[in-house]
N, C-alpha and C positions, 0 to 999 in steps of 0.2 A: 868788296870780295863775292859775296853770295850772288851780288848784280852779273857779276863776271860769267859766271858760270850759269846764270838764266840766259846770257845773253849768247855762251857757246853750244846749249842746246838748242836753242830757238834757229840758230845756224845751220846745226845738224840737222834739224827737222826740215827746214827752207831746201837743204840741200838733196835731199835721200829723193829719189826716184819715185815717180808717182806711177800706181799700178792698176794704170790707163792699160790701155790698147798700143800694141809696137805699132809703128810705119810699117801698112801692106798688109798687117793681120784684117781680116774682117770682122765682123761684128759677132757674135753667139747667133745659130737659129734659132728662131722660137719656138716651143710647141705652139699647135693648132688643135681645134676638133677635127678627127676627122671621121664622123660620122659613125654609125653603129653596122656592121658583118656580122651576119646569120649564114651558119655553113656547117660544116665538119671537119674535125680534125684529122687530116690525111698521114700528120708528122711530128712527132713531138720531140724537140731532144732537151730532156730534164736538165743535163749538163749546162745548156747554155742559155734555156731558157725560153728557147722559141718554139713557137705551133705552128705549123702550116696549115692553115686553113683555106679548104675551097669552100668556093660561094657560087651559087646559080647562076646569079648574074654580071657580078665585078670581077670573076677568075680566080684566081688563089693569094693567099697574103698570107706573108710572114712576119708573126706578130709575136713582138719580141712582151715575155712574161713576166713584171719585176717584181720584186718582193713585195713591192706596196700597191699590187696591185690588188685587188677586192677581189674573190672569186666565191660565188655565190654558187649555191649546188640542188638540186631536187627532194635534198635532208636538211632538217634545221642540224643546226650546227658549226663548227668552223669548217673550210676547208681550204684546200692548198693545190699547187702546182698538179700533185702526184696525183688527182682526183679528175685529173684532164687526161684522158688514153685518146690513139688512137681509134677513130671511128665515134669519139662524141659528138656530139651536135652541140655547136654554142653558138652564142650570142653574143659578142664583144663592145663594148663602146671603146672605140680607139683617140688616139693622138696624134697627131705627127708631128717629127722634126725631120728635115731633112727629107731623105728616105726610108727611113726607119719609124715602121709604127709599133708603137705601145701599146699593149692592153691597159684601161683604166680600172675595167671592170670584165669579168668574166661570165655570164650566168650559164651552166650545164645545165641541157633539159633533159 
């Protein structure tokens, strides 16, 4: 009788749908290194975590500042997104996923 229970469980496992991509689904877009930008913050939304950064050479960037973003300031200690203000000069190390730029490291000057 125990073998019957084991066989039934094995059939259930084999019959379960796989967690792979469904037909027609595109594979997820992988993040890639998008380089470094330096510029001035022309707008920041603390609620969404998006900073609008104007650079001299590459135009404007909307940069997502994530909870995992490392923020370094001119003074020692811990820094948060609230230390970034409109008019701040920053240097941002970026990753890109699709059209979205994510800040990995932000250095406030």
